[in-house]
N, C-alpha and C positions, 0 to 999 in steps of 0.2 A: 694646520690646525685652524687657520683663518677660514679656509674653505669649508671645513667641517662645521664650524660654528654657524656660518651663513646658511649652509645646507640644512642644519638642524632647525633653524627658524622657518625655512620654507617647508620642511617636512611637517612641522607642527601645524602650520596654517592649513595644509592640505588635509591633515587628519581631523582638525577641529571642524571642518565643513561637514564631516560624516558623523560627528558625535551628536546623539539625540537625547541622552538622559544623563543624570548626575553620576550614576555608577560608572558609565563609560568615561565620563570626564575625569573622575577621580583616578581611574586606571591610567588615563593618558597623562595626568599630572605626575603620577608615580613613575611612569615610563621615562619622562623627561627630567623631572626634578627630584626624584627619590634618591635614596642612598645608593641604589644600583642603577640610577637613571643614566640616560645618554649624556646629558650635560655634565653630570657629576663625574662620569668616566673621563670626559675630555679635560675637565679642570684638574683631575689627579695627575695628568701628564704634563702639567705646567712646569714641574720641576725638571723635566728632561730638556726644556728649551734653553737655548743660549741666554745668558744673563741679559743681554741688550734687547732681546725680543719680548721678554716677560712683561714689561710695563704696558706696551701697546696691546698685546693679546689679552692681558689681564683686564684692561679697560673694556676691550671688545666683548670679552666673556661676560663681564658684569652687565653691560648694556643688553646683550642678547638674553641674559637671564631675566632682567627686568621686563623686557618685551614679551618673553614667554609667559612670565607670571601675569602680566597685564592681560594678554590674549586669553589665557585660561580663565581668569577672573571675569573678564567681559563675557565669555561664553557661559560661565556659571550663572551670571545675572540674567542672561537671555533665557536660559533653560528654566530658571526659577520663575521668571515672569510668565513664560508659556504655560508652565504647570499650574500657576495660580489662575491664569485666564481659563484654562481648561476646566479646573475644579469649579470655578464660579459659574461656568456655563452648565456643568452637570448638576450643580447644587441649586440652581436658580429656582426660586419658589414662584409658582403661578398663583398670584393673589386673587385671580378670578375664580379659582376652584371653590365651590361651596364647602363650608366646613362648620363644625359645631363649636361655637364660642361659649366657654364657661366663665361667667362673670364671678369676680371675687365678692366677698362679703365683709362688711364692717365687723370688727370684733365686738362682742356684747359690751365689753368695758368701754370701748370707744363710743358706742351708741349712747350708753348711759351718761358718760362724761359730757358728750356734746349736748344732751338734754339738760344736764345740770347747768352747764355754762350758758346755754340759751336762756334758761329761766333767769339766772342772776344778771346776765347782760340786760335783760328787760327791766330790771330794777336799778340799773345804773352802776353795777359792780364792774370792777376791772379785774382781769386775770393776771396774776403775778406768779413768779416762780422763784425758787431759792436753791442753794446747793444741797446735794445729797450727802456730801462729806462735810460735816458741820463741826463747829466749835462747841465744847461742853457748855460754854457760857450761853450761847443762843439756844441750845437744845434744852438746857435745864435751868441754870442760874437766873437768867434774865426773865424766865417764865415762873419765877417765885418757887423754884425747886433747888435750894442750896445743896451742897455736897452731902450733908447729913440728913436730908429730908427722906422720910420713909417712902415717899412716892417713887423714889428711884428704884426701890426694890420691886416695884410692880412691873418694871420694864427691863427685860433682858437685852442689854445693849451691846452692839458690836463696837468695841473700842479699837482705834488704830494706835493712839497714844493716850496718855493720861488726859489730854485736853482736846483730842480730836476723835470723832466717832462718826459712824453712819447714823444719820438722823433717825430717831424713833417715831417721829410724827412730823407733820408739816407746820406745826405751831412756831418753830423758830422764825419763819418768814413774817410772823406778826411783828416781832421786834425789828427785824431788818426793814420792813415796810415803814414802820413808825419813825425809824432813824432817818430815812431818806425823804419823808414827805411831811407836810404840814396837814393838820386836820382841816376839813373832814376826810375820812378814809372809808372806802367801801370796796373790799377786795375779796376774791376767792383764790385759793391756792391749791391747785391740783398737783399731785406729785407722788413719787415712789418713796416708800419708807421701809425700814429694816428693823426686825426684832428677832431675837434668838428663839424662835418657836419651831417645834417639830411639825413636819408637813402632815396634815390630815385633811379631812373633809371641810373643816372650818378654819384652819390655821395655815400660815405660810411664813417663812422668814423674810419674804419680800412681798409687799402688797402696796396698795394705793390708797391715799386719803384725799379728801377735798376739805380744805380749811376755809372758814369764812371769818372775816373781821370787819366790824363797823365801829368807827370812832368819830365822835362829834360832840356837840353840846346837847344836853337834855335827851340823850338816848336812854330808853327805859326797857324794862323786861317786857313790856307790852309790844314794843317794836320787834324784839326777838321772837316772841310767840306768834305775832302776826306774820312775820316773814317766813318762819319755818312751817307754819300751818299751810300757807299758800304754796310753799315748795312741795310739801308732801302731797297735796292735792294735784299739783302739776305733774309730778312723777308717777304717782300711784293711782290717780283717779279722783274725781271730784267727790265721790262718795266716802272717801277716806276720812276717818276721824282721828284726832290727835290728843295726846295728853302729855303732861310734863311732870316727872317725878323728881323730888329732891335728890341730889347726888353730891359728889365731891370731886373737884379738880383743883389742883394748886393754883392754876392760872385764872380761874373764874370764881366769883363770889357775888351772889349765890350761883350755884351750879345745878344743872338738871340733866336728866336723861329724857329724850323724846321718844315716845311710842306712837305707833299708828295702829288703827284697828286692823286685825288680821286680814291679809289679802286673800287668804284661802276660805275662811269661814265668815268673813266680814264681822268679826267680833262675837260670834256665837260660841266659839270654843272648839278647838280641834287639836290634832297632834302637832301641827306646825307651830302653833302659839302656846303649846303646853296647856291647852284648855283654859287659857286666861282671857283670850279674845284680843290680846295686845302683843305687838312685836316691837322691840327696841331697835331704832335705826341710827341714832346719833347722840352725841353728847354736846352740851351747850352751856351758856351762862353769861353773866355780866363780867366783863374784863376786870380782873383784880386791880385795885389801885396801885399795887406795887409794880404790876406789869406795865400799866400806863406810865408810871414814873420812870421805869427802866427804858421805855421807848422814847423818853425825852419830853413827855407832856405833863401838864399839871392835872392830877386827878381831881382837884377841887373844881376845875373848870370843865374838864372833858370826861365823858363816860363812853361806854361802848359795850357791844356784845360780840361773842365769838362762838363758833360751832365747828365741829369736826365730824366727818363721817367716813366710814370705810367704803371705798368705791365698789369693792368686790361684794360687800354685804348688800348694797343697794341693787347691784345687778342680780345677785342670787334671788333676792325677794321679788324683783320686778319680773323676772323671767321664770320663776319657780324652779330654779336649779338647786339640786340638793348636795352638790359636791363642788367645793371651791377649786379643786384640782383641775376640773374640766376647763377652767378659764385659762390655764397655762399650758395645756397639753397640745394645743393647736391641731386637734383632730378635725379633719375637714368635714366629716359627717355631722359633727356637733356644730361647727361654725356655720355650715350652710343653712342652718335653721334660722339664722338671723339676717 
């Protein structure tokens, strides 16, 4: 049996030299180490040996088995390495071959957001962000919207718990910014917001807003109007005219809706502006004293203004897109226009 075990090792070494692929190697593994393999057949005869010979031959058999397993595994790694090398040679890319390179395009929302940020950067504003999963306190109560306030009925909110929700606007960052900083404050807050709306040409349950907040001493409505008028001209063209209509928001007082002269008819009246000559683009107002107080400031000393716009709405108007869904479908023919 000793001679059989030694001969088995020599036989394997000779056969391994002729193996060229993994299939042959697996067959060879089964031939020597399988349930019906040669080594297994020898080990089954151990019980026939005299008791005093078993320990020595058992140790020899285990050693031979380990050497066979090592030799097969070593050959396995060599074959795999050769296959990998051959594949790399065959799949090698010739980078000198002329080809047509198709450049990507910025998404229209990214283009418009960058334009907005660039404008407000130029006025000394800082860009800040906040969590999309928000506390009810920051989303409503701190913004002068208590639990029984009718304004809550205007927003279909995705609640996670009674006190945690997906934010319905970027305004919660106003309070968070005031809590962390001392005035003066000049920030814009771009971000994703959520409302339970059905998807159509002008609505989506997920959309983007850009919030603006200025807090300091002696901030007036004139500062608000001057800033937003300059913004409208920078985004929609110098010829654009603006107007401010009285409105209501719980977190500002007084509040206003800002319109621009129609980008299609330039104020003459057309289907786009419902023949009024004006298109609403954002809401704004002077920060309510309660909101200033909730942010940790003295409303007798500090005042400010805030504004909020839908990024999708600005993009639709700027590029004359008639369906908001196009901004989310990632159609390459649509995106390549930008």
